[in-house]
C-alpha positions as CSV (number, residue, x, y, z in Angstrom):
1,X,65.6,64.2,19.0
2,X,64.1,62.0,16.3
3,X,65.0,63.4,12.8
4,X,62.9,62.3,9.8
5,X,64.4,63.1,6.4
6,X,62.0,62.5,3.4
7,X,63.5,62.2,-0.1
8,X,61.4,62.8,-3.1
9,X,62.5,62.3,-6.7
10,X,62.1,64.6,-9.6
11,X,58.5,63.6,-10.1
12,X,57.7,64.3,-6.4
13,X,57.4,60.9,-5.4
14,X,59.0,59.6,-2.1
15,X,62.0,57.6,-3.0
16,X,63.3,57.2,0.5
17,X,63.1,58.1,4.1
18,X,65.3,58.0,7.2
19,X,64.2,58.3,10.7
20,X,67.0,58.4,13.3
21,X,67.6,59.4,16.9
22,X,65.6,59.1,20.1
23,X,63.1,61.6,21.3
24,X,64.1,62.0,24.9
25,X,60.6,62.8,25.9
26,X,60.6,60.2,28.7
27,X,62.5,57.2,29.8
28,X,62.9,54.3,27.5
29,X,59.7,52.3,27.4
30,X,57.7,55.3,28.6
31,X,58.5,57.5,25.6
32,X,55.2,58.3,23.8
33,X,56.8,60.3,21.1
34,X,59.2,57.5,20.2
35,X,56.5,55.0,20.4
36,X,54.2,57.0,18.3
37,X,56.8,57.7,15.7
38,X,57.7,54.0,15.6
39,X,54.1,52.7,15.4
40,X,53.5,55.1,12.6
41,X,56.6,54.4,10.5
42,X,56.7,50.5,11.0
43,X,52.8,50.5,10.4
44,X,53.2,52.2,7.3
45,X,56.0,49.8,6.0
46,X,53.9,46.8,7.2
47,X,51.0,48.2,5.2
48,X,53.1,48.6,2.0
49,X,54.2,45.1,2.3
50,X,51.1,43.5,3.1
51,X,48.8,45.6,0.7
52,X,51.0,46.1,-2.4
53,X,53.4,43.1,-2.1
54,X,56.3,45.6,-2.6
55,X,59.2,45.0,-0.3
56,X,61.1,48.2,0.2
57,X,64.9,48.2,1.0
58,X,64.9,48.6,4.8
59,X,67.7,49.0,7.3
60,X,67.4,49.1,11.0
61,X,69.9,50.2,13.7
62,X,70.6,47.8,16.5
63,X,69.6,50.2,19.2
64,X,66.4,51.1,17.6
65,X,67.6,54.6,16.8
66,X,67.6,54.2,13.0
67,X,65.0,53.1,10.4
68,X,65.9,53.8,6.8
69,X,63.7,52.8,3.8
70,X,64.1,53.2,0.0
71,X,61.4,52.5,-2.3
72,X,62.4,50.2,-5.3
73,X,62.9,51.8,-8.7
74,X,60.7,50.9,-11.7
75,X,57.5,49.9,-10.0
76,X,54.4,49.5,-12.1
77,X,52.5,52.9,-11.9
78,X,49.6,51.3,-10.0
79,X,51.8,49.7,-7.4
80,X,53.8,53.1,-7.2
81,X,50.6,55.1,-6.5
82,X,49.5,52.7,-3.7
83,X,53.0,52.9,-2.0
84,X,53.1,56.6,-2.3
85,X,49.5,56.9,-0.7
86,X,50.6,54.7,2.2
87,X,53.9,56.7,2.8
88,X,52.1,60.1,2.3
89,X,49.7,58.8,5.2
90,X,52.9,58.1,7.3
91,X,54.2,61.5,6.7
92,X,50.9,63.2,7.7
93,X,50.9,61.2,10.9
94,X,54.5,62.0,11.8
95,X,53.9,65.7,11.0
96,X,50.8,65.6,13.3
97,X,53.2,64.2,16.2
98,X,55.5,67.0,15.2
99,X,53.0,69.7,15.5
100,X,52.5,68.6,19.4
101,X,55.9,67.6,20.2
102,X,58.2,69.5,17.8
103,X,60.9,69.7,20.4
104,X,61.4,65.9,20.2
105,X,60.8,65.1,16.5
106,X,61.6,67.1,13.4
107,X,60.4,66.1,9.7
108,X,62.3,67.5,6.8
109,X,62.0,67.3,3.1
110,X,65.4,66.9,1.3
C-alpha cells in the first residue's frame, strides 16, 4: 500500500507531504499504480523547481519506498501561490489514482 500524507498549515497551504510504501499491484517494474504515483509526484516536484525556481526540501528512500517533501517557509506570495497550484494538481492526480485503485494507494490530509 502506498500511503500519501498531506500536511497543511493554518492558512490551508500545503506545507509538506510524505509518500511511502509500495503499491503491490503487480511485480516490481510492472506495477502501474506505483509508476503512476511516482510519475505524478516526481513530475509535480520537477515542475515546482523548473517553473518557480523554488527548491523544496526533499528526502528519498534508498529502495524507492519513500518520498518526503517540505515547502520552504517564507516564500514570496506569488511564488507560494505557484507552488501551491502545482502541488494541488499533484493531489488531484493522486486522488484520481486512489479512486480507481484505492486498495493500493491511500491519500490522507493531516
